[in-house]
C-alpha positions in Angstrom: -26.8 -9.9 -12.1 -24.3 -11.6 -10.2 -24.1 -10.5 -7.0 -20.3 -10.9 -5.7 -18.7 -11.9 -9.4 -18.3 -9.2 -11.6 -15.6 -6.9 -12.8 -17.0 -3.2 -12.1 -15.2 -0.5 -14.7 -13.0 1.4 -12.7 -14.5 5.4 -12.9 -11.3 7.1 -12.5 -7.4 7.2 -11.3 -4.5 9.1 -10.1 -2.6 10.8 -12.4 1.3 9.6 -13.0 1.7 13.1 -11.9 0.3 12.8 -8.6 1.9 9.3 -8.7 5.4 10.9 -9.2 5.5 13.4 -7.0 3.9 11.0 -3.9 7.4 8.1 -4.3 9.2 11.0 -2.9 7.2 11.0 0.6 7.8 8.8 3.6 4.5 6.6 4.3 5.1 7.8 7.9 5.0 11.3 6.8 1.8 11.1 4.7 0.0 8.9 7.6 1.0 11.6 10.0 -0.6 14.1 7.9 -4.2 12.0 7.6 -3.8 12.2 11.8 -2.4 8.7 11.8 -6.1 7.3 11.3 -5.3 5.0 8.2 -3.1 1.8 7.7 -3.0 -1.5 6.0 -2.2 -3.0 9.3 0.9 -5.1 9.8 0.7 -7.7 8.4 1.1 -6.4 4.8 4.5 -6.0 4.5 7.1 -5.9 1.9 8.8 -9.0 0.6 10.4 -7.7 -2.2 14.3 -6.7 -2.5 13.4 -2.5 -1.6 12.4 0.5 -3.2 9.4 2.1 -3.1 5.5 1.6 -4.1 3.2 4.2 -5.9 0.3 3.8 -8.0 -3.2 3.5 -8.5 -5.3 0.9 -6.8 -6.3 -1.8 -9.4 -8.4 -3.5 -6.4 -10.0 -7.2 -6.5 -12.0 -8.9 -3.6 -11.7 -12.8 -4.0 -12.6 -15.5 -1.5 -9.9 -17.0 0.5 -7.6 -19.5 -2.1 -8.8 -18.9 -5.1 -7.1 -16.4 -7.9 -9.2 -16.4 -10.6 -10.4 -12.8 -10.5 -6.7 -12.1 -9.5 -5.7 -13.3 -12.9 -8.6 -11.2 -14.9 -7.3 -8.2 -12.8 -3.7 -8.8 -14.2 -5.3 -9.0 -17.6 -6.8 -5.1 -17.0 -4.0 -3.8 -15.4 -1.4 -1.3 -17.1 1.6 0.8 -16.6 1.4 2.5 -13.1 -1.4 0.2 -11.4 -0.8 -1.3 -8.1 -3.0 -4.1 -7.8 -5.4 -4.4 -4.2 -6.1 -7.6 -3.4 -8.4 -8.8 -0.6 -8.5 -12.1 0.2 -9.6 -11.9 3.5 -6.2 -12.6 4.9 -6.4 -16.3 4.5 -2.4 -18.1 4.2 -3.9 -21.1 3.4 -3.5 -21.1 -0.5 -0.8 -18.4 -2.2 -2.6 -16.7 -5.0 0.2 -15.0 -7.3 3.5 -16.5 -7.7 6.7 -15.5 -9.8 4.7 -16.2 -13.3 1.9 -13.5 -12.6 4.0 -11.3 -11.0 6.9 -11.3 -13.7 4.4 -10.7 -15.8 3.0 -8.0 -14.1 6.8 -6.3 -14.0 6.0 -7.0 -17.4 3.4 -4.7 -18.1 4.7 -2.3 -16.0 2.3 -2.6 -13.0 3.7 -0.6 -10.5 3.2 -2.9 -7.4 1.4 -5.4 -5.3 -0.5 -5.7 -2.3 -2.5 -9.0 -1.2 -3.8 -9.8 2.0 -3.3 -13.4 1.6 0.0 -15.2 0.6 2.6 -15.7 -1.9 4.6 -18.1 -2.6 8.1 -17.8 -5.0 9.5 -16.0 -1.6 13.2 -16.3 -3.6 11.9 -14.7 -7.1 10.3 -11.7 -5.1 13.1 -11.3 -3.4 15.5 -11.3 -5.9 13.4 -7.9 -8.4 12.5 -4.5 -7.5 8.5 -5.3 -7.9 6.9 -4.1 -4.9 4.7 -6.6 -3.4 3.6 -6.5 -0.1 1.5 -9.6 1.3 0.0 -11.4 4.7 2.5 -14.5 4.3 4.2 -17.5 2.0 2.7 -21.2 1.3 4.0 -23.1 -1.6 -0.1 -24.2 -1.9 -1.7 -22.4 -4.9 -4.6 -21.6 -5.7 -8.2 -22.8 -7.0 -9.7 -20.9 -9.8 -13.1 -20.7 -9.6 -14.5 -17.7 -8.5 -16.3 -15.4 -7.3 -14.7 -12.2 -6.9 -15.0 -9.0 -8.2 -12.8 -6.1 -10.0 -12.9 -2.5 -9.3 -14.7 -2.8 -6.3 -14.1 -1.2 -3.3 -12.0 -2.8 -0.6 -11.1 -2.9 3.4 -7.4 -3.4 4.6 -7.7 -3.5 8.4 -10.3 -1.0 7.7 -8.2 1.3 5.2 -10.8 1.6 2.8 -9.7 1.2 -1.1 -11.4 3.0 -3.8 -10.8 1.9 -7.5 -8.3 4.7 -9.1 -7.3 5.8 -5.0 -3.4 6.3 -4.8 -1.5 3.8 -3.0 1.6 4.4 -1.8 3.9 1.7 0.1 7.3 1.5 1.7 9.3 -0.2 4.4 6.9 1.0 7.2 3.8 -0.1 4.9 1.6 0.9 3.0 -1.0 3.9 2.8 -4.1 5.3 0.9 -5.1 8.3 0.0 -8.8 8.9 -1.2 -8.4 10.0 -4.7 -10.2 13.7 -4.2 -7.7 14.4 -1.0 -4.1 13.6 -3.2 -2.9 17.3 -2.9 -4.6 18.2 0.3 -2.4 15.4 1.5 0.9 15.7 -0.4 1.0 19.6 0.6 0.8 18.2 4.5 3.2 15.5 4.0 5.4 17.6 1.9 5.6 20.1 4.9 5.7 17.8 7.6 8.9 16.1 5.3 11.1 19.0 5.4 10.7 20.1 9.3 12.0 16.7 9.3 14.6 17.4 7.3 15.4 20.4 9.6 15.4 18.5 13.1 17.6 16.5 11.5 20.3 18.7 10.1 20.4 19.9 13.9 20.6 17.1 15.2 23.3 16.1 13.5 25.2 19.6 14.3 24.5 19.4 17.5 21.2 22.3 17.7 18.5 20.3 18.2 16.3 22.2 20.4 14.3 19.6 22.9 12.6 21.9 25.2 9.4 20.8 24.6 9.5 17.6 26.0 9.6 19.7 29.5 7.1 22.0 28.6 5.1 19.6 27.7 5.3 17.7 30.9 4.8 21.0 32.8 1.1 21.5 30.7 0.4 17.5 31.2 1.2 18.3 35.6 4.4 16.0 35.9 5.9 15.9 38.8 9.3 16.1 39.9 10.7 18.3 37.3 
């Protein structure tokens, strides 16, 4: 057995119907519905032209500066998959660029999350493929390994198992564990509908903000 250098099978993945319905839910509402306890970190920002990222995690763990296992994952990726690559946050070498990303787009990959660097940022900005990365550099990668495909990874403390649901928008990314998608969706949808009602009240000039004064009194604030 090659410890740390292995391609694992992905035992399960969220289905297309689940992915589709989460596209309508803001990442902030998903996060709030998970008690604000999970996030992919502030460095992973969308570099593409905009849009929603949603799909099933195809995870990669690789050593900094090397993208052999990223290529291995790309060979195994399919429509609706999100490549989630943990390269340790190192920005010395870009692990993906225009050619790999164009291929990912052509085969229906839903997006790429790279805890590391990319290059060909102009191509990324001009295209709709969601790409979240920690940075940009022109320096290319090595292709020697080791690394793992379909092993658990952690991005800034957010654990991602292969097949988990990944959702991303302009605010960042969030992982919804496979077994919690229905529960989280129900809570996030309720929150989003509640926010829509509040926005309607704001526009109508009828929003009730009495809860602020009530919270101040209950907290013992003086001078109210």
